[in-house]
MARNUTOR-47985 format. One line per 4 residues: number of its first residue (from 1); for each residue x, y, z of C-alpha. Coordinates in Angstrom, 1 decimal, decimal comma. Layout:
N
NUM) X:Y:Z | ... .
//
This chain:
328
1) -66,4:5,6:32,6 | -68,0:5,8:29,1 | -69,9:3,4:27,0 | -68,1:1,5:24,4 .
5) -67,4:3,0:20,9 | -67,6:-0,2:18,8 | -66,8:-3,8:18,5 | -63,0:-3,4:18,9 .
9) -60,9:-1,7:21,5 | -59,9:1,9:20,8 | -56,7:2,5:18,9 | -53,7:2,8:21,2 .
13) -50,7:5,0:20,6 | -48,1:2,8:22,4 | -46,2:0,2:20,5 | -45,8:-2,0:23,6 .
17) -47,6:-5,3:23,2 | -50,5:-6,4:25,4 | -49,6:-8,8:28,1 | -52,2:-11,1:29,7 .
21) -51,6:-11,3:33,4 | -52,5:-14,7:34,9 | -55,3:-14,8:37,5 | -54,0:-15,5:41,0 .
25) -55,7:-17,5:43,8 | -55,7:-16,2:47,4 | -52,2:-16,6:48,7 | -53,3:-17,0:52,3 .
29) -51,1:-14,1:53,3 | -52,4:-11,4:55,7 | -54,3:-8,7:54,0 | -52,3:-5,6:53,0 .
33) -53,7:-2,1:53,2 | -54,8:-0,5:49,9 | -56,0:3,1:50,4 | -58,8:5,5:50,6 .
37) -61,0:6,6:47,8 | -60,9:10,1:46,4 | -63,1:12,0:44,0 | -60,4:11,8:41,4 .
41) -60,1:8,1:41,7 | -63,8:7,4:41,3 | -64,4:10,2:38,8 | -66,9:12,0:41,0 .
45) -66,2:15,6:41,9 | -69,1:15,8:44,3 | -68,6:13,7:47,5 | -72,4:13,1:47,7 .
49) -72,1:11,0:44,5 | -69,0:9,0:45,5 | -69,8:5,6:47,1 | -66,5:3,7:47,6 .
53) -64,7:4,7:50,8 | -61,6:2,6:51,0 | -60,1:-0,7:49,8 | -57,9:-3,4:51,2 .
57) -55,8:-5,7:49,0 | -56,7:-9,3:50,1 | -54,6:-11,1:47,5 | -53,3:-10,4:44,0 .
61) -56,2:-9,1:41,9 | -58,6:-9,5:44,8 | -59,8:-6,7:47,0 | -62,3:-5,8:49,8 .
65) -63,9:-2,4:49,2 | -65,9:-0,6:51,9 | -68,7:1,4:50,3 | -71,2:3,9:51,8 .
69) -74,7:3,7:50,4 | -76,9:6,6:51,3 | -80,4:6,1:52,7 | -81,4:9,2:50,8 .
73) -79,8:10,6:47,7 | -80,8:13,3:45,2 | -80,9:10,9:42,3 | -80,4:7,3:43,6 .
77) -83,6:7,6:45,6 | -85,4:4,8:47,5 | -88,2:3,1:45,7 | -91,7:2,8:47,2 .
81) -91,6:0,8:50,4 | -88,2:2,0:51,4 | -86,5:-0,3:48,9 | -83,0:0,8:48,0 .
85) -82,3:1,8:44,4 | -80,7:-1,2:42,7 | -78,8:1,1:40,3 | -76,5:1,8:43,2 .
89) -75,0:-1,6:42,5 | -74,2:-0,5:38,9 | -72,9:2,9:39,9 | -70,7:1,4:42,7 .
93) -69,4:-1,2:40,2 | -68,5:1,6:37,8 | -66,8:3,8:40,4 | -64,9:0,9:42,1 .
97) -63,6:-0,5:38,8 | -62,1:2,9:37,9 | -60,7:3,4:41,4 | -58,8:0,1:41,3 .
101) -57,6:0,6:37,8 | -56,0:3,9:38,8 | -54,7:2,9:42,2 | -53,7:-0,8:41,7 .
105) -53,1:-1,1:38,0 | -51,3:2,1:37,1 | -53,8:3,9:34,9 | -52,8:7,6:34,7 .
109) -55,4:10,2:35,7 | -55,8:11,5:32,1 | -56,6:8,2:30,6 | -60,2:7,4:29,4 .
113) -62,2:4,3:30,4 | -64,5:2,4:28,0 | -67,2:0,2:29,4 | -68,1:-2,7:27,2 .
117) -70,8:-4,4:29,3 | -72,2:-4,6:32,8 | -74,7:-6,8:34,6 | -76,0:-7,1:38,1 .
121) -78,5:-9,2:40,0 | -80,0:-8,7:43,4 | -79,5:-11,8:45,6 | -82,4:-11,1:48,0 .
125) -86,1:-10,3:47,7 | -85,6:-7,8:50,6 | -83,4:-5,0:49,3 | -84,5:-2,6:51,9 .
129) -82,7:0,4:53,4 | -82,2:-1,4:56,7 | -79,5:-3,7:55,1 | -78,7:-1,9:51,8 .
133) -77,6:1,4:53,2 | -74,6:2,6:55,3 | -71,5:0,3:55,3 | -71,5:-2,1:52,4 .
137) -68,7:-4,7:52,0 | -67,8:-5,4:48,4 | -65,4:-8,2:47,4 | -63,8:-7,4:44,0 .
141) -62,1:-10,0:41,8 | -60,2:-8,8:38,7 | -59,5:-11,2:35,9 | -58,6:-11,3:32,1 .
145) -56,1:-8,5:33,0 | -54,2:-7,0:30,1 | -51,3:-4,7:30,7 | -49,5:-2,5:28,2 .
149) -46,1:-1,5:29,6 | -46,9:-0,7:33,3 | -50,5:0,4:32,8 | -53,8:-1,5:32,6 .
153) -55,2:-1,9:29,1 | -58,3:-3,9:30,1 | -59,8:-6,3:32,5 | -63,0:-8,0:33,7 .
157) -64,3:-7,4:37,3 | -66,7:-9,4:39,5 | -68,3:-7,9:42,6 | -70,1:-9,4:45,6 .
161) -72,0:-7,0:47,8 | -72,9:-7,7:51,4 | -74,7:-5,6:53,9 | -76,2:-6,3:57,3 .
165) -74,4:-9,7:57,3 | -76,4:-10,7:54,1 | -75,5:-11,2:50,5 | -77,2:-8,4:48,6 .
169) -76,1:-8,5:45,0 | -73,5:-9,5:42,5 | -72,2:-7,7:39,4 | -69,8:-8,1:36,6 .
173) -68,4:-5,9:33,9 | -65,5:-5,4:31,5 | -63,6:-2,3:30,7 | -60,6:-1,0:28,7 .
177) -58,4:2,1:29,0 | -57,0:4,4:26,4 | -54,6:7,3:26,6 | -55,5:10,9:26,2 .
181) -53,7:11,0:22,9 | -55,4:7,9:21,5 | -58,8:9,2:22,7 | -58,3:12,4:20,9 .
185) -57,5:10,5:17,7 | -60,6:8,3:18,2 | -63,1:11,1:18,9 | -61,7:13,7:16,5 .
189) -63,9:16,8:16,1 | -66,4:15,5:18,6 | -64,2:16,8:21,3 | -64,5:20,3:20,0 .
193) -68,2:20,2:20,9 | -67,6:19,3:24,6 | -69,7:21,7:26,7 | -71,8:22,9:23,8 .
197) -75,5:23,4:24,8 | -77,9:20,5:24,0 | -81,6:21,2:23,4 | -83,6:20,1:26,5 .
201) -86,6:18,2:25,4 | -89,9:18,2:27,3 | -89,8:15,0:29,3 | -92,6:12,5:29,9 .
205) -94,4:13,0:33,3 | -92,0:11,9:36,0 | -94,5:9,6:37,7 | -94,8:7,6:34,5 .
209) -91,1:6,6:34,7 | -90,8:6,2:38,4 | -89,3:9,6:39,2 | -90,5:12,4:41,5 .
213) -88,3:15,2:40,1 | -89,0:16,2:36,5 | -85,3:17,1:36,2 | -84,4:13,4:36,7 .
217) -86,5:12,3:33,6 | -84,3:11,1:30,7 | -87,1:10,1:28,3 | -89,2:12,4:26,1 .
221) -92,1:11,4:23,8 | -91,2:10,2:20,4 | -93,0:12,0:17,5 | -94,1:8,7:15,9 .
225) -95,1:7,0:19,2 | -92,7:4,1:18,6 | -90,8:4,7:21,9 | -89,1:7,7:23,4 .
229) -86,4:10,2:22,6 | -83,5:10,3:24,9 | -83,7:13,5:27,0 | -80,4:15,1:28,0 .
233) -80,0:17,7:30,7 | -76,3:18,4:30,7 | -76,7:20,5:33,8 | -77,9:17,5:35,9 .
237) -75,5:17,4:38,9 | -75,3:13,6:39,0 | -75,8:12,3:35,4 | -73,6:15,0:33,9 .
241) -71,1:15,7:36,7 | -68,7:17,3:34,3 | -68,6:18,3:30,6 | -68,5:15,4:28,3 .
245) -68,2:14,8:24,5 | -70,8:12,0:24,5 | -73,7:10,7:26,6 | -72,5:9,0:29,8 .
249) -73,2:5,3:30,2 | -75,1:6,0:33,4 | -77,6:8,1:31,5 | -78,2:5,1:29,2 .
253) -78,7:2,8:32,2 | -81,3:5,1:33,6 | -83,0:5,4:30,2 | -83,3:1,6:30,2 .
257) -84,7:1,6:33,7 | -87,2:4,4:33,0 | -88,4:2,6:29,8 | -89,0:-0,6:31,8 .
261) -91,0:1,4:34,4 | -93,0:3,1:31,7 | -94,2:-0,3:30,4 | -95,1:-1,7:33,8 .
265) -98,7:-1,7:35,0 | -99,1:1,2:37,4 | -95,4:1,9:37,0 | -94,4:-0,8:39,4 .
269) -91,1:-2,3:38,3 | -88,1:-3,3:40,5 | -84,9:-3,4:38,3 | -83,7:-6,5:40,2 .
273) -81,4:-7,5:37,4 | -79,9:-5,7:34,5 | -77,6:-6,8:31,6 | -76,4:-4,1:29,2 .
277) -74,0:-4,0:26,3 | -72,7:-0,8:24,8 | -72,0:-0,8:21,1 | -70,9:2,7:20,2 .
281) -70,7:6,2:21,6 | -74,0:7,9:22,0 | -73,5:11,4:20,5 | -74,9:14,4:22,4 .
285) -76,0:16,3:19,2 | -77,8:13,4:17,5 | -81,4:12,2:18,4 | -81,4:8,8:20,2 .
289) -84,5:6,7:20,0 | -85,2:4,4:23,0 | -87,5:1,4:22,3 | -88,6:-1,3:24,7 .
293) -90,8:-4,4:24,8 | -92,1:-6,3:27,8 | -92,3:-10,1:28,2 | -93,7:-12,3:30,9 .
297) -92,6:-15,9:31,3 | -95,0:-18,8:32,1 | -93,8:-18,6:35,7 | -94,7:-14,9:35,9 .
301) -91,2:-13,4:35,7 | -91,1:-10,2:33,8 | -88,3:-9,1:31,5 | -88,0:-5,9:29,5 .
305) -85,8:-5,6:26,5 | -84,6:-2,1:25,7 | -82,4:-0,7:22,9 | -81,1:2,8:22,1 .
309) -80,7:3,7:18,4 | -78,9:6,6:16,7 | -78,8:6,9:13,0 | -80,2:3,3:12,5 .
313) -77,4:1,8:14,6 | -77,7:0,4:18,1 | -76,0:2,4:20,8 | -76,9:0,0:23,6 .
317) -79,1:-3,1:24,2 | -80,3:-4,1:27,7 | -82,5:-6,6:29,5 | -84,0:-5,8:32,9 .
321) -85,8:-8,3:35,1 | -88,0:-7,7:38,1 | -87,4:-10,9:40,0 | -84,3:-11,2:42,3 .
325) -82,1:-14,2:42,1 | -82,8:-15,1:45,6 | -80,1:-17,1:47,4 | -81,8:-19,8:49,6 .
//
């Protein structure tokens, strides 16, 4: 799933009108089987990076998804104190939304996804590996569904994550889909550069942004000291799982997280909540400046506001918080 290209949906090449599908309540009927996840459905060629396992249709537009969260992962690694990486919530949201769009809403395999926004919030102060790894149950509710002919054009999704019998997190997001033909018209000559080498900048020290492996760093020092340059390693096995014509949205999410950690005293920052909006494609061949500012409320809650800018235009804006929305 990519980040959004602009304030309006991508041009579509079908003449069929959009149809808004009414939301449906639970019918009370017995659950019907959905299916098993595949790498193609979740857009993850490496099984180690694929987290949904299977889904069950509970009612129209409502699903139960079984996910498998690793206790150790090459990129979504535990934080100090054996705290699970909260960005697994965002990545599972992304993968699951695409899986259901393909399997339940008729999106062909060659269509492209555009993510407009995403937010998540931890619902517990204890996001440890004991509960937030292994089998995770995710209830997904799809709404604001727009169909074009027999294929999904766009929808909004809401997720509830439970593990170890406890509510762990919630998330929401909106996405739209466009055909291969329309995507080629939208991206034009940018597609010709897919797979071209991108200069690899020298990253900031990994410990400064909460990483252990220098290869996982996505920020580089900015020449004027006003923030950071986005650092792109197109050979990274998780962030760039396949050749792309733009910067993947997950790279921008990670850039927001690393910027928040860089501003934290002693680098201690738990991304317990995150809200992000994508405004346009982030181009691989253009410098992207990442800027952040940190604020502390009178109650002591910390929030970090991050933006990515290319050519004086915002690519994304995000706000991260370090206090879980604890359910009491």
